[in-house]
N, C-alpha and C positions, 0 to 999 in steps of 0.2 A: 440370424443369418439375413433375414429380410432387411433389418435395419442397416446392416453392413453393406448390402447390395445397393440400398438407396443412397448411402453416402458415398460409395464408389461411383454410381452413375452421376451423381451431383458433381463430383469432382472431376470425372471424365469429361463430362459435358462443358465444364468451364475451363479446363486445360488441355484436353486432347492427348494426355499422356500415354494412354494405351495405343492410340492411333499412331503416335509419333514412334513409340518403342516398337509397335508391331511393323511399321514400314522398315525401320532399321533391321529387324530380326528376319523379315522376308526378303531382304536385299539379296539379289542373286549373286552368287560368287562362280568364278569361272571353274570348269572341271579341271581336275589334276592338282587342285590345291593340296598341301600336305603339311607336315610337322614343320617345314621351314617358315610357315606362315603364322607361327604362334607367338614369335617373339615380341610383336607390337603390343598385343594384349597382355603378355607377361610383363612387359614394361610399365603398363598402366597398372596392373595388380600390384606390382613393387611399389609404385607411387602411393596407391592406397593404403598399403602397409605402412609407408612412411607417414602419411597423414595421420592414421589411426595412433601409431606409436608415439609420434612427435606431439600430438595433442596430450597423450598422457603423460609423457615426459614434461611437457612445458607447464602442467599443473603444479609440479614440484620443483622445477629448476628456477633459480633467481638470477637474472643476468646482471649481477653487480660483482665488481673485482673483489669485494670483501667477502661474498657468500657463494659466488658460482662454484668455486672448487668444493666447498664444504657440502653444498646441495647435491653435487654429484657423487660424493662419497656417501651421503646419506641414501641416495637413489640406488647405488650400486650395492651396499652392504646392509642396509636396514630397511627400506621401504619394501612393502610387498610386491613381488614380481618386479621391482625395480631393475635388478641385474638382467632378468629376462627380457624386459622392455628395452632396455639399452642394447642388449645383444641383437634384438630383432631389428632394431632402427639401424644398428651398424651394418648388419648383413644385408638388410633390405637396401641400404644405400648402394651396397656393392652389386647386388642384383639388379637394381635399376640401371646402373651404369653399364654392367656387363650386357644386358639384354638389349639396351638400346643401341649399343655398339654392334651386337650381332644382327639386330634388325636392319640397321643401315648398311651393314656389310651385304646382307641378302638383297636388299633393295638394289644396291649398286652393282653386284655382280649379275643379277638377273635383268638390269636395265630397267627397272621398274621407274626410275625417274624420268624417262623419255615421255615425250607428247603422250597423252594430254595431263600427265601428273607432275608437272614441274613444280607447282605451288605444293603439292603434298610433300616433295622433297625439301623445298625451302622451309616449310613449317617443321619437318623433322629436323632439319639442321639447327633451328632455332630451340627446339626441346632438347637436342643434344648439348648446345651451349649452356643452357640454363640448368641442366642437369648437372654439369660439371661444376658450375657455379654453386649449385646446392651443396655438393659434396665438400667443395673447398671452404664455404662459410661455415659449415657444421663442425669442421675441425676445431676452430678456435673455441667453440663453446665448451670444449672439454676443459679449457682454461687451466692447462698444465704447462710445465717448461717447454715440452715439445711444440704444444699448440702456439704459444706466443712467438717462439723464435721461427716457426714455420710462416707465421704472418709477417714477421719482420723480413725474412728472406723474400717473400712474394712482393711485399712493397718495395724492397730494394730492387727487384728485378723490374717492376713497373716504373720506378723512377728513372730507368736508364732509357725509356722511351723518348724519342725527340719530341720537342715542343710541349706535349701533354704529360711528359713524365712525371714532373714534380706534382702536378695537380691530380694525377691519378694515384700517386703514392699517398697524398694527403687524404684523398677520397677513401682509400683502403684503410689507413690508420685513424682516420677521423681525428688528425692532428699530427703533431710530430713525433710522438712515441706511442707505444700501445698502452692503453689504459682503459678507464672505464667507459669513455665514449667509443673506443674501438670495439669492445664487447657488446655495448648497446646497439651500434650500427650493425654488426654481423648478425646479432640475434634479430634485429628487425628485418634484415634482408633474408635470413634463413627461414624465418617463420611467417613472415607476411608478404614481402615483395616477390621474392622468387617463386614461392607457391602460387601467388597470384597470377604471375606470368604463365606459369604451367597450366593452371586451371583455365586460362584464356586460350592458350595454344593448343590444348588437347581437344576441344570441341571443334576448333577450326580445322584441325588435322582430321578428325573424324568426319566431319561434314564433306571435306575435299575428296575422301575415301569413297563417301557414299555417292557424292556426285559424279565422280570419274570412274567409279568402279574399282574393285580390287584387280591389280594387274595379273593377267593370266600367266601360267608357267610358260616361258620362252620356248619357241620351236625353231629348229634349224630352218633357214631359208624363208623365214617369215618376218621381214623387216617391218619397223613402224613406218607409216607413210601417212603424213597428215591429211591428205586428201580423202584416204579411204578407211582410216584405222576406226574412227568413231562408228561408222555404219557398219564395219565388220564386227566390232566388239558387240554392238547391239544384237546383231544376228547371231552370234556366239551365245550370248546370254538368253536369247529367246529360245534357242534351239537346244542348248545343253546346260544352261545355268541351274544351279541348285540354290535354295534358300539358305542363307547363312545360319539360321537356326531351324533344325538341329544339325544339318548336314556338315557344317564346318565348326559350329561354334562348340561342339563337344571336344574337339581337340584343344581349343583355347581353355576350356574349363578344366579339363584333366590336367593340362600343363600347369595352369595357374595354382590348383589345388596342391600339385606336387611340390611346386616351388614354395608355397607358403609352409607345407610340411618341413621341407628341407631347412627353411629358415629358422623354424622353430626349433628343430633338432640342433642346428649350429648354435642358436643362441641359448639353449639349455645346456649343450655340452661344452662349449667353448667360452660363451659369455662375450661381453664387449671387450674392447682393448683396455688393457690396464692404465690407470691414471698414472702419469708421471709424477714428478716432484712438483709441489705448488709452485706457480709462476714467479720469477724474480728476474726482469730483464737485466739487472746488474750482474747476474752470474753468467759468465761467457762459457762455462763448461757444459755445453750443449751441442749436439749433433742432430739438428732438426731433420725429420724425415716427413714427407707427405704421406697421406694413405696410398694404398697399393696402386690405385688407378692413375695417380700422378707420380708414381715412384720412377717411372722410366724417363719422364721428362727430367726430373731431379738428376738422373744419372747423366743425361745429356749434358746438362749445364756444368756438372762437375767434371766431366771428361773433355770438355772443349779446350783446344790449345789457347794460350793466353792471347788476348786481342780479338777473339771471335764471340765472346759472350753477348756483347751488346747487340751484335747483328742477329744471332740466333734468337735471343730473348725476344726481339722486337720482330724479326722477319719471319720466324717458323710459325708462330701462331697466325700471323697476318697471311702468309701464303697458304696455309692450311684452311683458313677461313674463307679466303677468296676462292681458292679451288673448289670448296664445296659449294659455294653459291654459284659460280658460273657454270659448274658441270652441266646442268640440265640445258643450259643455253648454247653450250659448245657442241653438245651431242644430243640434240633433241629428237632425232629419228635414226632410223637404220637398225641394224641387227642388235637383239637383245640376248641371244643365247651365248652362254659363256664360251662355247667352242669357237664361235665366230668373233669373239672380243677377247683374246688371249692377252691383251694389254691390261684388261680390267682384272683379270684372274692374277696376273703377275704382279699388279700394284698391291693387290690385297695381300698377297703372300710376302711381298717384299716388306710391307709396313708391318704385318703380323710378326714376321721374324725379327725385324729391326725392334720393334716393341718388347718383344719376348727377351732378346739377348739384353737390351738396356734395362730391363725390369730386373732380370736375374743380377746384372751388376749393381743395380741400385739396391738390391737386398744385401749385397756384400759390403757396399760402401767401403771399400779399402781406402778411399781418398779422404774419408772424414777422419778428424783427430781422434787418436785413441787416448782418452783420459783416463783409462785404467792402466796404462803402461807403467811397468815397475822400473825402478832404477837399473841401470846396466849392471850386470854382474861383473866381479873382479876378473873373471876369466875372459870377457869380452874386453874390458878396460885394458887389461894386460899387466897391470900393476895394482898394488893395494895401499899405496900412499904416494905423496908428492903432488905437483902441479896437475899432471895428467889425471890422476885419481880425483882430484878436487875439481878439476874441470868436468869430469863426468858427472859429479854430484851437482853441478851448476846446469849441466846440460838437462837433468831431470827437473831440478827446482824451478828454473825458468820457463818450463814447459816445451823446450825444444824437442823431447822425445815424443810428444804428443803427435807431432806432425812429420819427424824424420825417422827414418828406419836405419838402424845400426845393427848389422848382422841378422839376428832374429827377433829383435826387439823394436817396438815403436810403431808410430802409424805411418802412412803412406801419402799423406797430403801434401808433403814437401818432397824435395829430391832426396835420394838415398845417400847417406853419408858415411857408408862402411868404409870407403876409401876416398873421402874427400880431401885428404891430405895430398892425393895425387894430382887433383885438378885445381885446386885454388891455393895461391900463396898465402903467407900470414896477412900482409896488407890487404888482400882481397877478402878474406875471412873478417878481419876487423871491420872493413867498410860495410860488408853485408850485415854484420851483427848490429853495429850502430844505426845504419841507415835503413834497415829493412829492405824489402823488395815486394815482388807481386804476392799477395796473399800472406805476406810475413810481416809482423809488426817491427817497428824500430826500437832498439833497446838503449839507445843513446841516453835516455833519462831514467833507465830501469835497471842499470848494472853498474857495479862498483868496478873500479880499475883492476883490483885484485882478481874479482870474478871474471873479468873479460880476459885477463892474462892467462888464467888457468883454463878457461873455456876454449881460448885459441890453442893453448897447449894440447889439450884433449883432442881437438879437431885435427890438428897437424900431426898427431900421432896415428890418425887413422889412414893408413897407407897399406898397399898391397905387398910390401916388403918384409912384413913381419907374420910368418905363418901362425903364430900363437894367438894373433888377433883376428884370423879370418872365420872363427867359429867358437861355440862354446865347448868347455871341457868339463 
C-alpha cells in the first residue's frame, strides 16, 4: 500500500488530478435542485456507453462495401456478445438523443439559458446538433437496403438547398452515387470526427457550468437582472449552497445506473434492429425510413403539399437552428418561472404535440408505396376477362397499385383511383400515363400500345355508377 501511495502522490504532484476533481465535486449547487437536473449527466453517461460499445463493435466491423454487411451479420449472429453490443449501441443512441432533448427542454422552460449562462446554452445547442449527426451517420453503417436509400433521400434533400446544395449533396455522398467512398466517409465521421467534436464540447460545457454555477430553481417574482444577479447568486451559494458531491451527485449516479440497466435489458430482450436486404441501389423497391428520432421529420416532408418541399427542407432546419442560437440574446433577462412565461410552456407543448402526431404518422407511412400489394380481385375489377380485366393486370404489373389505392387495395402515395373515371377523360388518362406527373414516372417508353389501351379501359371503368365495383364481394 505504501508503494501505491507513493505512486499516487507522485502522480498528483505532477498533474493535480485530485485537486481538480475535488474542486468540481465540492462545487456548490443551489438549494432545491431535484430529479429534473439529472438529464445532463444522463446524456453524458449514454455517450460513454456509445463510446464503449462503439469501440467494441469497431474491432469487428469492416467499413467496405464488400464486407460491411457480412461483418454485421457475423457480429449479430456469431460473435460473442455481438448482438448484445449492437443492441446496447442502438438503444444507447436513442437514450442519448432522448435525454439531451429533455435536458434542453428543462433548461428552456426554467429559463436557465438567461444571463450569465448564454454560452452554456450555445454549447448545448452545438452538442444537440452533433448528437443528431451522430445518429444519422450511424444508420448508413448498417449497410442494408434501407440504410443506403435513407442516405440517398438525405442527399436529395440537401441538394435542394440554394447555392450550396450540389456541393453539400456531394459531401454527403462522397461522389455522385452511394458507394465505398460514401461508407468510408460516414464511418470516419461517425467514429472519429463527430466524437472528437463531442469530446471537445463536453469539457467546454462543463467548464461553463462550473464557472457560472448551476441555475437555481426559478422563483415567482424573482427576475434575472444583470446588475445584481451575480452578487445575489454568490450570496445564495454562500448561505444555502450544498456541495455537488454527495448532496446532488447521488441522484445523477442513481439515474445513470438505472439507465444503463434499462439499456442492457432492452438490448438483451429486444436486440438491435434487424438488418434488411443487402444493399443494391439499382433496386427501387424500397421504402426508406430513418430511425425513430428523425421519423417525424420524414413524415413532414412526405405530407407536405406539392411545391412546398424545397422551402421546408431548407427553411425549417435553418429557422430552428437560428431560433435556438438567438434565444439567449433575445431574452437574456427577466422572469424565469414557467408561470410567468406561458409562451415558453406553450411552445414546448406545441412542439411536443406536433412531433408526437407526426411521429405516429411516420410509423404508419400510408404514403409510402405498398410493394406487397396483390393484384386486384375479380370482384373489384367487376369482370373476369376482356380489356378491363387485362388492364387490371397491367395496373399491377407496371406497379401502379403500389402507389394508387382502388377500393381496399393498393398504396396511398398517389391519388385514389377508385372512381377515377368520374374525374378524368380518356385523353387525360393517356396523357398522364405517358408523360407522368409529380412523383409519378412517365411510361411513354415503358408500355406497349395494347397495354396502354387495356390500362385506360380499366381506369375508365372505375366510376361510381356501378354498385358492383364499389367494394369486394
